[in-house]
N, CA, C and O atoms as CSV, one atom per row, in Angstrom:
chain,resi,resn,atom,element,x,y,z
A,1,MET,N,N,-10.931,-12.232,-18.866
A,1,MET,CA,C,-9.607,-12.766,-18.456
A,1,MET,C,C,-9.918,-12.972,-17.020
A,1,MET,O,O,-10.534,-12.082,-16.434
A,2,HIS,N,N,-9.483,-14.277,-16.253
A,2,HIS,CA,C,-9.558,-14.802,-15.304
A,2,HIS,C,C,-8.112,-15.066,-14.645
A,2,HIS,O,O,-7.525,-16.099,-14.965
A,3,VAL,N,N,-7.509,-14.161,-13.726
A,3,VAL,CA,C,-6.402,-13.714,-13.002
A,3,VAL,C,C,-6.536,-14.502,-11.634
A,3,VAL,O,O,-7.484,-14.274,-10.882
A,4,THR,N,N,-5.271,-15.711,-11.244
A,4,THR,CA,C,-5.910,-16.372,-10.341
A,4,THR,C,C,-5.102,-15.360,-9.354
A,4,THR,O,O,-4.406,-14.437,-9.779
A,5,LEU,N,N,-5.362,-15.776,-7.459
A,5,LEU,CA,C,-4.688,-14.806,-6.596
A,5,LEU,C,C,-2.934,-15.546,-6.616
A,5,LEU,O,O,-1.957,-14.819,-6.436
A,6,ARG,N,N,-2.863,-16.354,-6.748
A,6,ARG,CA,C,-1.347,-16.976,-6.955
A,6,ARG,C,C,-0.586,-16.199,-8.099
A,6,ARG,O,O,0.564,-15.795,-7.929
A,7,SER,N,N,-1.363,-15.990,-9.407
A,7,SER,CA,C,-0.343,-15.388,-10.211
A,7,SER,C,C,-0.325,-13.618,-10.314
A,7,SER,O,O,0.539,-12.886,-10.796
A,8,TYR,N,N,-1.287,-13.369,-9.834
A,8,TYR,CA,C,-1.527,-11.765,-8.976
A,8,TYR,C,C,-0.400,-11.991,-8.277
A,8,TYR,O,O,0.711,-11.892,-8.797
A,9,ALA,N,N,-0.659,-12.426,-6.607
A,9,ALA,CA,C,0.536,-12.652,-5.900
A,9,ALA,C,C,1.894,-12.702,-6.293
A,9,ALA,O,O,2.653,-12.110,-5.525
A,10,PHE,N,N,2.425,-13.263,-7.307
A,10,PHE,CA,C,3.775,-13.828,-7.894
A,10,PHE,C,C,3.982,-12.217,-8.757
A,10,PHE,O,O,4.932,-11.536,-8.372
A,11,LEU,N,N,3.304,-11.786,-9.626
A,11,LEU,CA,C,3.732,-10.483,-10.344
A,11,LEU,C,C,3.819,-9.520,-9.509
A,11,LEU,O,O,4.716,-8.681,-9.597
A,12,SER,N,N,2.957,-9.498,-8.631
A,12,SER,CA,C,2.931,-7.960,-7.703
A,12,SER,C,C,4.463,-8.392,-6.989
A,12,SER,O,O,5.278,-7.484,-6.823
A,13,GLY,N,N,4.676,-9.231,-6.744
A,13,GLY,CA,C,5.563,-9.638,-6.035
A,13,GLY,C,C,7.189,-9.447,-6.937
A,13,GLY,O,O,8.275,-9.497,-6.359
A,14,ILE,N,N,7.127,-9.368,-7.474
A,14,ILE,CA,C,8.011,-9.664,-8.657
A,14,ILE,C,C,8.188,-7.627,-9.236
A,14,ILE,O,O,9.283,-7.206,-9.611
A,15,LEU,N,N,7.064,-6.796,-9.182
A,15,LEU,CA,C,7.061,-5.638,-9.137
A,15,LEU,C,C,7.621,-5.134,-8.096
A,15,LEU,O,O,8.540,-4.326,-8.234
A,16,PHE,N,N,7.206,-5.487,-6.951
A,16,PHE,CA,C,7.825,-4.746,-5.883
A,16,PHE,C,C,9.535,-4.901,-5.648
A,16,PHE,O,O,10.392,-4.241,-5.060
A,17,ALA,N,N,9.508,-6.189,-6.473
A,17,ALA,CA,C,10.901,-6.467,-6.281
A,17,ALA,C,C,11.850,-5.574,-7.223
A,17,ALA,O,O,13.066,-5.522,-7.039
A,18,MET,N,N,11.381,-5.076,-7.954
A,18,MET,CA,C,11.676,-4.411,-9.063
A,18,MET,C,C,12.200,-2.717,-8.775
A,18,MET,O,O,13.201,-2.027,-8.965
A,19,ILE,N,N,11.041,-2.603,-8.289
A,19,ILE,CA,C,10.917,-0.825,-7.537
A,19,ILE,C,C,11.889,-0.979,-6.727
A,19,ILE,O,O,12.888,-0.293,-6.948
A,20,ALA,N,N,11.900,-1.832,-5.657
A,20,ALA,CA,C,13.458,-2.199,-4.666
A,20,ALA,C,C,14.731,-2.021,-5.154
A,20,ALA,O,O,15.731,-1.400,-4.795
A,21,LEU,N,N,14.400,-2.789,-6.140
A,21,LEU,CA,C,16.244,-3.028,-6.821
A,21,LEU,C,C,16.583,-1.222,-7.479
A,21,LEU,O,O,17.504,-0.479,-7.137
A,22,VAL,N,N,15.534,-0.965,-8.435
A,22,VAL,CA,C,15.564,0.567,-8.790
A,22,VAL,C,C,16.585,1.419,-7.380
A,22,VAL,O,O,17.753,1.806,-7.440
A,23,HIS,N,N,15.890,1.471,-6.541
A,23,HIS,CA,C,16.144,2.206,-5.276
A,23,HIS,C,C,17.383,1.800,-4.760
A,23,HIS,O,O,18.103,2.716,-4.362
A,24,ALA,N,N,17.927,0.348,-4.642
A,24,ALA,CA,C,19.070,0.074,-4.445
A,24,ALA,C,C,20.262,0.650,-5.215
A,24,ALA,O,O,21.359,0.959,-4.750
A,25,VAL,N,N,19.850,0.733,-6.450
A,25,VAL,CA,C,20.559,1.051,-7.451
A,25,VAL,C,C,21.310,2.622,-7.451
A,25,VAL,O,O,22.406,3.100,-7.742
A,26,ARG,N,N,19.688,3.194,-6.816
A,26,ARG,CA,C,20.063,4.959,-6.784
A,26,ARG,C,C,21.283,5.031,-5.369
A,26,ARG,O,O,22.279,5.738,-5.210
A,27,LEU,N,N,20.568,3.810,-4.386
A,27,LEU,CA,C,21.431,4.352,-3.501
A,27,LEU,C,C,23.268,3.946,-3.776
A,27,LEU,O,O,24.216,4.676,-3.490
A,28,TYR,N,N,23.306,2.852,-4.275
A,28,TYR,CA,C,24.699,2.458,-4.687
A,28,TYR,C,C,25.112,3.608,-5.341
A,28,TYR,O,O,25.817,4.462,-4.804
A,29,TYR,N,N,24.641,3.672,-6.647
A,29,TYR,CA,C,26.083,4.916,-7.239
A,29,TYR,C,C,25.224,6.645,-6.992
A,29,TYR,O,O,25.372,7.546,-7.817
A,30,GLY,N,N,24.510,6.772,-5.930
A,30,GLY,CA,C,24.183,7.937,-5.380
A,30,GLY,C,C,23.310,9.089,-6.208
A,30,GLY,O,O,23.129,10.283,-5.969
A,31,TRP,N,N,22.941,8.406,-7.060
A,31,TRP,CA,C,21.926,9.172,-7.608
A,31,TRP,C,C,21.059,10.152,-6.945
A,31,TRP,O,O,20.502,9.737,-5.928
A,32,GLU,N,N,20.772,11.619,-7.372
A,32,GLU,CA,C,19.750,12.427,-6.998
A,32,GLU,C,C,18.471,12.340,-7.675
A,32,GLU,O,O,18.320,12.755,-8.824
A,33,ALA,N,N,17.554,11.815,-6.994
A,33,ALA,CA,C,16.311,12.141,-7.609
A,33,ALA,C,C,15.334,13.234,-7.291
A,33,ALA,O,O,14.919,13.575,-6.184
A,34,ILE,N,N,15.091,13.644,-8.294
A,34,ILE,CA,C,14.101,15.515,-8.148
A,34,ILE,C,C,12.934,15.040,-8.634
A,34,ILE,O,O,12.907,14.208,-9.540
A,35,ILE,N,N,11.667,15.623,-7.963
A,35,ILE,CA,C,10.272,15.258,-8.544
A,35,ILE,C,C,9.664,16.728,-8.301
A,35,ILE,O,O,9.297,16.988,-7.155
A,36,ASN,N,N,9.543,17.625,-9.219
A,36,ASN,CA,C,9.159,18.822,-9.395
A,36,ASN,C,C,9.759,19.582,-7.980
A,36,ASN,O,O,9.164,19.895,-6.948
A,37,GLY,N,N,10.935,19.716,-8.306
A,37,GLY,CA,C,12.095,20.616,-8.134
A,37,GLY,C,C,12.113,19.959,-6.135
A,37,GLY,O,O,12.395,20.667,-5.168
A,38,TRP,N,N,11.798,18.769,-6.109
A,38,TRP,CA,C,11.894,18.636,-4.679
A,38,TRP,C,C,12.927,17.291,-4.656
A,38,TRP,O,O,12.638,16.233,-5.215
A,39,VAL,N,N,14.014,17.495,-4.008
A,39,VAL,CA,C,15.171,16.456,-3.880
A,39,VAL,C,C,14.770,15.140,-2.863
A,39,VAL,O,O,14.753,15.329,-1.646
A,40,ILE,N,N,14.547,14.207,-3.259
A,40,ILE,CA,C,14.353,13.237,-2.538
A,40,ILE,C,C,15.684,12.758,-1.865
A,40,ILE,O,O,16.767,12.568,-2.419
A,41,PRO,N,N,15.201,12.534,0.081
A,41,PRO,CA,C,16.393,12.415,-0.031
A,41,PRO,C,C,16.723,11.149,-0.054
A,41,PRO,O,O,15.984,10.562,-0.844
A,42,MET,N,N,17.721,10.232,0.591
A,42,MET,CA,C,17.839,9.129,0.382
A,42,MET,C,C,17.429,7.927,1.453
A,42,MET,O,O,17.321,6.741,1.143
A,43,TRP,N,N,17.272,8.355,2.469
A,43,TRP,CA,C,16.815,7.534,3.391
A,43,TRP,C,C,15.019,7.119,2.825
A,43,TRP,O,O,14.415,6.098,3.155
A,44,VAL,N,N,14.632,7.911,2.182
A,44,VAL,CA,C,13.322,7.635,0.994
A,44,VAL,C,C,13.534,6.571,0.412
A,44,VAL,O,O,12.635,5.748,0.243
A,45,SER,N,N,14.876,6.376,-0.040
A,45,SER,CA,C,14.922,4.656,-1.129
A,45,SER,C,C,15.354,3.710,0.262
A,45,SER,O,O,14.919,2.560,0.204
A,46,TRP,N,N,15.989,3.979,1.249
A,46,TRP,CA,C,16.559,2.786,2.009
A,46,TRP,C,C,14.782,2.413,2.428
A,46,TRP,O,O,14.226,1.326,2.273
A,47,THR,N,N,14.262,3.502,2.905
A,47,THR,CA,C,13.001,2.715,3.170
A,47,THR,C,C,12.401,1.916,1.981
A,47,THR,O,O,12.104,0.732,2.134
A,48,VAL,N,N,12.239,2.490,0.918
A,48,VAL,CA,C,11.554,1.746,-0.054
A,48,VAL,C,C,12.156,0.111,-0.523
A,48,VAL,O,O,11.661,-0.804,-1.182
A,49,VAL,N,N,13.361,0.284,0.133
A,49,VAL,CA,C,14.249,-1.105,-0.894
A,49,VAL,C,C,13.376,-2.145,0.582
A,49,VAL,O,O,12.464,-2.943,0.367
A,50,ILE,N,N,13.867,-1.894,1.766
A,50,ILE,CA,C,13.331,-2.542,3.075
A,50,ILE,C,C,12.237,-3.188,3.230
A,50,ILE,O,O,12.069,-4.265,3.801
A,51,ILE,N,N,11.299,-2.351,2.585
A,51,ILE,CA,C,9.628,-2.319,2.676
A,51,ILE,C,C,9.291,-2.931,1.533
A,51,ILE,O,O,8.260,-3.597,1.627
A,52,GLY,N,N,10.005,-2.931,0.100
A,52,GLY,CA,C,9.781,-3.065,-1.248
A,52,GLY,C,C,10.216,-4.788,-1.157
A,52,GLY,O,O,9.376,-5.545,-1.644
A,53,VAL,N,N,11.138,-5.261,-0.722
A,53,VAL,CA,C,11.883,-6.482,-0.152
A,53,VAL,C,C,11.035,-7.117,0.535
A,53,VAL,O,O,10.755,-8.197,0.015
A,54,LEU,N,N,10.425,-6.876,1.626
A,54,LEU,CA,C,9.533,-7.354,2.595
A,54,LEU,C,C,8.758,-7.975,2.006
A,54,LEU,O,O,8.668,-9.196,2.129
A,55,ILE,N,N,7.811,-7.067,1.007
A,55,ILE,CA,C,6.349,-7.140,0.648
A,55,ILE,C,C,6.771,-8.050,-0.401
A,55,ILE,O,O,6.068,-9.043,-0.208
A,56,ALA,N,N,7.691,-8.334,-1.636
A,56,ALA,CA,C,7.908,-8.971,-2.348
A,56,ALA,C,C,8.092,-10.420,-2.011
A,56,ALA,O,O,7.570,-11.384,-2.572
A,57,TRP,N,N,9.110,-10.407,-0.771
A,57,TRP,CA,C,9.095,-11.900,-0.285
A,57,TRP,C,C,7.865,-11.949,0.203
A,57,TRP,O,O,7.961,-13.176,0.208
A,58,GLU,N,N,6.833,-11.775,0.605
A,58,GLU,CA,C,5.775,-11.757,0.843
A,58,GLU,C,C,4.940,-12.525,-0.067
A,58,GLU,O,O,4.368,-13.614,-0.016
A,59,ALA,N,N,5.071,-11.519,-0.980
A,59,ALA,CA,C,3.673,-11.815,-2.058
A,59,ALA,C,C,4.251,-13.302,-2.493
A,59,ALA,O,O,3.545,-14.193,-2.021
A,60,VAL,N,N,5.394,-13.798,-3.300
A,60,VAL,CA,C,6.178,-14.266,-3.593
A,60,VAL,C,C,6.199,-15.813,-2.845
A,60,VAL,O,O,6.056,-16.838,-3.511
A,61,LYS,N,N,6.341,-15.819,-1.778
A,61,LYS,CA,C,5.610,-16.949,-0.721
A,61,LYS,C,C,4.341,-17.203,-0.915
A,61,LYS,O,O,3.961,-18.372,-0.983
A,62,LEU,N,N,3.277,-15.917,-1.065
A,62,LEU,CA,C,1.882,-16.147,-0.960
A,62,LEU,C,C,1.373,-17.002,-2.067
A,62,LEU,O,O,0.422,-17.781,-2.018
A,63,SER,N,N,2.411,-16.648,-3.407
A,63,SER,CA,C,2.016,-17.629,-4.623
A,63,SER,C,C,2.378,-18.731,-4.706
A,63,SER,O,O,2.159,-19.469,-5.666
A,64,GLY,N,N,2.993,-19.012,-3.704
A,64,GLY,CA,C,3.585,-20.729,-3.392
A,64,GLY,C,C,4.386,-20.913,-4.551
A,64,GLY,O,O,4.279,-21.960,-5.190
A,65,TYR,N,N,5.082,-20.127,-4.856
A,65,TYR,CA,C,6.023,-20.346,-5.887
A,65,TYR,C,C,7.839,-20.901,-5.304
A,65,TYR,O,O,8.790,-20.366,-4.735
A,66,LYS,N,N,7.475,-22.379,-5.929
A,66,LYS,CA,C,8.816,-23.113,-5.531
A,66,LYS,C,C,10.027,-23.115,-5.811
A,66,LYS,O,O,10.900,-23.673,-5.147
A,67,GLY,N,N,10.228,-22.321,-7.090
A,67,GLY,CA,C,11.840,-21.851,-8.053
A,67,GLY,C,C,11.253,-22.985,-8.991
A,67,GLY,O,O,10.139,-23.406,-8.681
A,68,ARG,N,N,11.983,-23.621,-10.295
A,68,ARG,CA,C,12.043,-23.903,-11.414
A,68,ARG,C,C,12.069,-25.383,-11.176
A,68,ARG,O,O,11.403,-26.090,-11.932
A,69,ASN,N,N,12.800,-25.959,-10.155
A,69,ASN,CA,C,13.314,-27.355,-9.936
A,69,ASN,C,C,12.213,-27.947,-9.331
A,69,ASN,O,O,11.999,-29.155,-9.431
A,70,SER,N,N,11.530,-27.218,-8.736
A,70,SER,CA,C,10.945,-27.737,-7.572
A,70,SER,C,C,9.440,-28.692,-8.293
A,70,SER,O,O,8.672,-29.293,-7.541
């Protein structure tokens, strides 16, 4: 199967956007996240939201996606 850079960049952008969205929802509702007994601080989600949105934005730009009406 042949995957182009454009489709790879677009799909990874969507994936990073979804991860950022999950962390944004966690922040909004104040959900507690615990991994192996360790409570993940809220600042980790803030960091993931900011970095995730930036990476998603750049990946979609790299893919050349212009929207449905272009």
